[in-house]
C-alpha positions in Angstrom: -80.7 -46.9 -10.2 -83.0 -49.8 -9.7 -85.7 -47.6 -8.2 -85.3 -45.1 -11.1 -85.8 -47.9 -13.7 -88.8 -49.2 -11.8 -90.4 -45.7 -11.7 -89.7 -45.2 -15.4 -91.2 -48.6 -16.2 -94.3 -47.8 -14.1 -94.8 -44.4 -15.9 -94.6 -46.1 -19.3 -97.1 -48.7 -18.2 -99.5 -46.0 -17.0 -99.1 -44.0 -20.2 -99.8 -47.1 -22.3 -102.8 -47.9 -20.2 -104.1 -44.3 -20.6 -103.6 -44.4 -24.4 -105.3 -47.8 -24.7 -108.2 -46.6 -22.5 -108.7 -43.5 -24.7 -108.6 -45.6 -27.9 -111.0 -48.1 -26.5 -113.3 -45.5 -25.0 -116.8 -45.5 -26.5 -117.7 -42.6 -28.8 -121.3 -41.5 -29.2 -122.6 -40.0 -32.4 -122.8 -36.5 -30.9 -119.2 -36.8 -29.7 -118.1 -37.9 -33.2 -120.0 -34.9 -34.8 -118.4 -32.5 -32.3 -114.9 -33.7 -33.0 -115.6 -33.5 -36.8 -116.9 -29.9 -36.5 -113.8 -28.9 -34.5 -111.0 -30.8 -36.3 -112.2 -31.5 -39.9 -109.6 -29.8 -42.2 -111.9 -29.0 -45.2 -114.3 -27.4 -42.7 -111.5 -25.4 -41.1 -110.5 -24.1 -44.5 -114.1 -23.1 -45.3 -114.3 -21.2 -42.0 -111.0 -19.4 -42.8 -112.6 -18.1 -45.9 -114.9 -16.1 -43.7 -111.9 -14.4 -42.1 -110.5 -13.7 -45.6 -113.7 -12.0 -46.8 -113.9 -10.0 -43.5 -110.5 -8.6 -44.3 -111.7 -7.7 -47.8 -114.5 -5.6 -46.2 -111.8 -3.7 -44.1 -109.8 -3.2 -47.3 -112.9 -1.8 -49.1 -113.7 0.5 -46.2 -110.1 1.9 -46.2 -110.8 3.4 -49.6 -113.1 6.0 -48.0 -110.1 7.8 -46.5 -107.4 9.9 -48.0 -104.5 8.4 -49.9 -101.2 9.7 -48.3 -98.1 9.4 -50.5 -94.6 10.4 -49.6 -91.8 10.7 -52.3 -88.1 11.4 -52.2 -85.3 11.7 -54.7 -81.5 12.3 -54.4 -78.8 12.5 -57.1 -75.2 13.6 -57.2 -74.5 15.9 -60.1 -70.9 15.3 -61.3 -70.6 18.4 -63.5 -71.6 21.7 -61.9 -72.2 24.4 -64.5 -74.5 27.3 -63.6 -76.8 28.8 -66.2 -75.8 32.4 -66.3 -77.0 35.4 -68.2 -73.8 37.3 -69.0 -73.2 41.0 -68.5 -74.3 42.9 -71.6 -75.9 39.9 -73.2 -79.0 42.0 -74.2 -77.1 45.0 -75.4 -74.3 47.4 -75.0 -75.4 51.0 -75.3 -72.0 52.9 -75.4 -73.4 56.3 -75.8 -75.1 56.0 -72.4 -72.5 53.6 -71.1 -75.3 51.2 -70.3 -75.0 47.4 -70.4 -78.0 45.1 -70.3 -77.7 43.4 -68.0 -75.3 45.5 -66.0 -73.8 42.4 -64.4 -73.8 38.6 -64.7 -77.2 37.1 -63.6 -77.3 33.4 -62.5 -80.5 32.0 -63.8 -80.0 28.4 -62.6 -77.4 27.6 -60.0 -76.0 24.2 -60.5 -75.2 22.0 -57.4 -73.5 18.7 -56.9 -76.1 17.4 -54.4 -79.7 17.5 -55.8 -82.7 16.4 -53.8 -86.4 16.7 -53.6 -89.0 15.2 -51.3 -92.7 15.9 -50.6 -96.1 14.5 -49.6 -99.4 14.3 -51.4 -102.9 13.6 -50.0 -105.9 12.7 -52.2 -109.3 12.5 -50.6 -112.1 10.9 -52.8 -115.3 12.9 -52.9 -117.7 11.8 -55.6 -116.2 8.2 -55.5 -117.7 7.6 -52.1 -120.9 6.1 -53.6 -118.8 3.7 -55.7 -116.7 2.8 -52.6 -119.8 2.1 -50.5 -121.1 -0.2 -53.2 -117.8 -2.1 -53.1 -118.1 -2.4 -49.3 -121.6 -3.8 -49.7 -120.3 -6.3 -52.3 -117.5 -7.4 -49.9 -120.1 -7.7 -47.1 -122.2 -9.9 -49.3 -119.2 -12.1 -49.8 -118.9 -12.5 -46.0 -122.5 -13.5 -45.7 -122.0 -16.0 -48.5 -118.9 -17.4 -46.8 -120.9 -17.8 -43.6 -123.7 -19.7 -45.4 -121.2 -21.9 -47.2 -119.5 -22.7 -43.9 -122.9 -23.7 -42.5 -123.6 -25.9 -45.5 -120.2 -27.6 -45.0 -121.0 -28.2 -41.3 -124.3 -29.9 -42.3 -122.5 -32.0 -44.9 -119.9 -33.0 -42.3 -122.6 -33.9 -39.8 -124.5 -35.9 -42.4 -121.3 -37.7 -43.5 -120.4 -38.6 -39.9 -123.9 -40.0 -39.4 -123.6 -42.2 -42.6 -120.2 -43.5 -41.6 -121.2 -44.0 -38.0 -124.4 -45.9 -38.8 -122.7 -47.7 -41.7 -120.0 -49.0 -39.2 -122.7 -50.2 -36.8 -124.7 -51.9 -39.5 -121.5 -53.7 -40.6 -120.9 -54.8 -37.1 -124.4 -56.3 -36.9 -123.8 -58.0 -40.2 -120.5 -59.4 -38.9 -122.3 -60.8 -35.8 -125.0 -62.4 -37.9 -122.5 -64.0 -40.3 -120.4 -65.3 -37.4 -123.4 -67.1 -35.8 -124.3 -68.5 -39.2 -120.7 -69.8 -39.6 -121.1 -71.5 -36.2 -124.3 -73.2 -37.4 -122.7 -74.4 -40.6 -119.8 -75.9 -38.6 -122.2 -77.6 -36.3 -124.0 -79.0 -39.4 -120.7 -80.2 -40.8 -120.0 -82.1 -37.6 -123.3 -83.8 -37.9 -122.7 -84.6 -41.6 -119.3 -86.0 -40.9 -120.7 -88.3 -38.3 -123.4 -89.4 -40.7 -120.8 -89.9 -43.4 -118.8 -92.1 -41.1 -121.9 -94.2 -40.6 -122.6 -94.3 -44.3 -126.0 -92.7 -44.0 -125.6 -89.8 -46.4 -123.8 -88.9 -49.6 -120.5 -86.9 -49.5 -122.1 -84.2 -51.8 -123.9 -82.9 -48.7 -120.6 -82.2 -47.0 -119.3 -80.5 -50.2 -122.3 -78.2 -50.3 -121.8 -77.2 -46.6 -118.1 -76.6 -47.1 -119.0 -74.3 -50.1 -121.6 -72.5 -48.0 -119.0 -72.1 -45.2 -116.5 -70.6 -47.6 -119.2 -68.2 -48.9 -120.1 -67.0 -45.4 -116.4 -66.5 -44.6 -116.1 -64.4 -47.7 -119.1 -62.3 -46.6 -117.6 -62.0 -43.2 -114.4 -60.6 -44.7 -116.4 -58.2 -46.8 -118.4 -56.9 -43.8 -115.2 -56.5 -41.8 -113.6 -54.6 -44.6 -116.6 -52.3 -44.9 -116.6 -51.6 -41.2 -112.9 -50.8 -41.2 -113.3 -48.5 -44.2 -116.1 -46.7 -42.6 -114.3 -46.4 -39.3 -111.1 -45.2 -41.1 -113.1 -42.5 -43.0 -114.9 -41.5 -39.8 -111.5 -41.1 -38.0 -110.3 -38.8 -40.8 -113.6 -36.8 -40.6 -112.9 -36.3 -36.9 -109.4 -35.1 -37.5 -107.8 -38.4 -36.3 -105.3 -40.7 -38.2 -106.9 -43.2 -40.5 -105.6 -46.0 -38.3 -107.2 -44.7 -35.1 -109.3 -47.2 -33.2 -112.4 -46.5 -31.2 -115.6 -48.2 -30.1 -118.9 -46.8 -31.4 -121.8 -46.7 -29.0 -125.1 -47.9 -30.2 -127.7 -45.1 -30.2 -130.8 -45.4 -28.0 -134.0 -46.8 -29.4 -135.8 -43.5 -29.0 -136.6 -42.1 -32.4 -137.3 -38.5 -33.4 -140.9 -37.4 -33.8 -142.0 -36.5 -37.3 -144.1 -33.4 -37.9 -146.6 -32.9 -40.7 -145.1 -32.1 -44.1 -146.5 -28.5 -43.9 -144.3 -27.9 -40.9 -141.1 -28.7 -42.9 -142.3 -26.7 -45.9 -142.8 -23.6 -43.8 -139.4 -24.0 -42.2 -137.7 -24.5 -45.6 -139.0 -21.3 -47.0 -137.3 -19.2 -44.3 -134.4 -21.3 -43.2 -133.1 -23.4 -46.1 -129.5 -22.7 -46.7 -129.6 -23.1 -50.5 -132.4 -20.5 -50.7 -130.5 -18.2 -48.3 -127.4 -18.6 -50.4 -129.3 -17.8 -53.6 -130.7 -14.7 -52.0 -127.3 -13.5 -50.8 -125.9 -14.1 -54.3 -128.7 -12.0 -55.8 -128.0 -9.2 -53.3 -124.4 -9.2 -54.3 -125.3 -9.0 -57.9 -127.5 -6.0 -57.2 -124.6 -4.2 -55.5 -122.4 -5.0 -58.5 -125.0 -3.3 -60.8 -125.0 -0.3 -58.5 -121.1 -0.1 -58.6 -121.1 -0.4 -62.4 -123.5 2.6 -62.7 -121.3 4.7 -60.6 -118.5 4.4 -63.2 -120.4 6.7 -65.6 -120.0 9.8 -63.3 -116.9 12.1 -63.1 -114.4 11.6 -60.3 -113.8 14.6 -58.0 -111.0 14.4 -55.4 -109.6 16.9 -52.9 -105.8 17.1 -53.1 -103.1 18.7 -51.0 -99.4 18.5 -50.7 -96.0 19.8 -49.7 -92.6 19.8 -51.4 -89.0 20.6 -50.6 -86.4 20.7 -53.4 -83.0 21.9 -54.5 -83.2 21.1 -58.2 -84.3 24.5 -59.6 -82.9 27.4 -57.7 -85.4 29.9 -59.2 -88.3 27.9 -57.6 -89.1 28.1 -53.9 -87.3 25.6 -51.8 -90.5 24.9 -49.7 -93.9 24.8 -51.2 -97.4 23.6 -50.4 -100.7 23.4 -52.4 -104.4 22.7 -51.9 -107.0 22.1 -54.6 -109.5 19.9 -56.4 -108.9 17.4 -59.1 -111.6 16.4 -61.5 -111.3 13.5 -63.9 -113.8 12.0 -66.3 -113.4 9.2 -68.7 -115.9 10.4 -71.3 -114.8 8.0 -74.0 -114.1 4.4 -73.2 -115.4 2.8 -76.5 -118.3 1.0 -74.8 -116.3 -0.6 -71.9 -118.5 0.7 -69.1 -121.7 -0.1 -71.0 -120.5 -3.7 -71.5 -119.6 -4.0 -67.8 -123.1 -2.7 -66.8 -124.7 -5.2 -69.2 -122.6 -8.0 -67.7 -123.7 -7.1 -64.2 -127.3 -6.9 -65.2 -127.0 -10.3 -66.7 -125.5 -11.6 -63.5 -128.4 -10.1 -61.5 -130.9 -11.8 -63.9 -129.1 -15.1 -63.4 -129.2 -14.7 -59.7 -133.0 -13.9 -59.8 -133.7 -17.0 -61.8 -131.5 -19.1 -59.5 -133.4 -17.9 -56.5 -136.8 -18.8 -58.1 -135.4 -22.2 -59.1 -133.9 -22.9 -55.6 -137.3 -22.2 -54.0 -139.2 -24.5 -56.3 -136.4 -27.2 -56.1 -136.3 -27.1 -52.3 -140.1 -27.5 -52.1 -139.7 -30.7 -54.2 -136.8 -31.8 -52.0 -138.9 -31.5 -48.9 -141.7 -33.6 -50.4 -139.1 -36.2 -51.6 -137.3 -36.3 -48.2 -140.6 -36.5 -46.3 -141.9 -39.4 -48.5 -138.6 -41.2 -47.8 -139.2 -40.7 -44.0 -142.7 -42.1 -44.3 -141.5 -45.1 -46.3 -138.8 -45.8 -43.7 -141.3 -45.5 -40.9 -143.6 -48.0 -42.5 -140.7 -50.3 -43.2 -139.6 -49.9 -39.6 -143.0 -51.0 -38.3 -142.9 -54.1 -40.5 -139.3 -54.9 -39.4 -140.4 -54.5 -35.8 -143.1 -57.1 -36.2 -140.7 -59.6 -37.7 -138.2 -59.0 -34.9 -140.9 -59.5 -32.2 -141.9 -62.8 -33.9 -138.3 -63.9 -34.0 -137.7 -63.0 -30.4 -140.8 -64.9 -29.3 -139.8 -67.9 -31.4 -136.3 -67.9 -29.9 -137.6 -67.6 -26.3 -139.8 -70.6 -27.0 -137.0 -72.6 -28.5 -134.7 -71.6 -25.6 -137.2 -72.9 -23.1 -137.4 -76.2 -25.1 -133.6 -76.4 -25.3 -133.3 -75.9 -21.5 -135.8 -78.7 -21.1 -133.8 -80.9 -23.4 -136.7 -81.2 -25.9 -134.7 -79.9 -29.0 -131.1 -80.2 -30.2 -128.6 -77.3 -29.8 -128.5 -77.1 -33.6 -132.2 -76.3 -33.7 -131.7 -73.5 -31.1 -128.7 -72.1 -33.1 -130.8 -72.0 -36.3 -133.4 -70.0 -34.4 -130.6 -67.7 -33.1 -129.4 -67.1 -36.6 -132.9 -66.0 -37.7 -133.2 -63.8 -34.7 -129.8 -62.1 -35.3 -130.7 -61.6 -38.9 -134.0 -59.9 -37.9 -132.1 -57.7 -35.4 -129.7 -56.8 -38.2 -132.5 -55.9 -40.5 -134.4 -53.9 -37.9 -131.2 -52.1 -36.9 -130.4 -51.2 -40.5 -134.0 -49.9 -41.1 -133.9 -47.9 -37.8 -130.6 -46.2 -38.8 -132.0 -45.6 -42.3 -135.0 -43.9 -40.7 -132.7 -41.7 -38.6 -130.7 -40.7 -41.7 -134.0 -40.0 -43.6 -135.1 -37.6 -40.8 -131.7 -35.9 -40.7 -131.9 -35.4 -44.5 -135.4 -33.9 -44.2 -134.4 -31.6 -41.4 -131.4 -30.4 -43.4 -133.6 -29.6 -46.4 -136.1 -27.8 -44.1 -133.2 -25.7 -42.7 -133.8 -27.0 -39.2 -130.2 -28.1 -38.5 -127.8 -25.1 -38.4 
């Protein structure tokens, strides 16, 4: 029993260690995106709409083929009375000794058990054009669902990036604030020593205490922001909101930016908004085609078989083949109104496509301008960071040589961490700007 308990305890310890290792494992941005694309529930729902519309295409195609109907009826007749033409009902010619009819004739034999069953097949002929238009409309819905799913994937990727980088920025902010708090506490120690010696006024201490409280409040805000971002990121990846993980810092290598003409050319042929607008226009055209087909007569081939015991004078078994023509020649303007409605939808789709093309051109210029601005800001931030690093190295050498106080080195460290935070924020903003540009240009699918 003791060995059994020890083994059980060991297994639990190993499982706990594995779970902790998984939770503490670093997650890269690409891994976060992959998890979100595989497990994000709204995205899974959007993809399921593709399957739904694919089934609608199959449903529309099934209308090409015959409709096969089978019917059956049974009834028990409680009162059985035959319909009989009695002997001599039409005349009694005594001179010739002739009765008309000469004997009773049963016209309709009544039965207790009455049944009928049969089958009917209807094959559309002239409606094939209308059915094909409906298939094309359903196919357009599939294309639209695919494009909408791609748009949702891009939105998920962009949201993951924002939350991922937002968490990293909050972490850097926390680090900066913590070092600043250390500096304030060190200043407070010096102030308290000076107060004891009566060299300064107590208002100096009060100001530092207020500054410390302000920094602690900012630290709490940064921590809350990071936790909110990480919680939302966990949900995007299909994990519980309370899941914990470590975000890996991306490499310093930054994407290369092409000339704006490159993105404009890509946008014209790959932008998803333009593609979706074009697919909507195509669907509207198919709708107009289907509405026009309603003005023509409907011709169907029909065939059937029946077996019955209801009417004795009719054949028990029967079959038939033929054609059935129907034409709604008077609908009081309904078909005309439907056609006008579909034409209006087509016109709206054409205008929307033109608007989407012009709007996306403007979005490319806007996104590219933001990339250029971020790049210029990044270069300025890099210069400030290089200066702070050089200043800190110089102060560190002086501190090691005992030429300056630890407080002076810590002040330089605060400025360096702030510069690192600013550079990191600008760098991530630059990455987000490039992602936004590539999405508008249709380069991320």
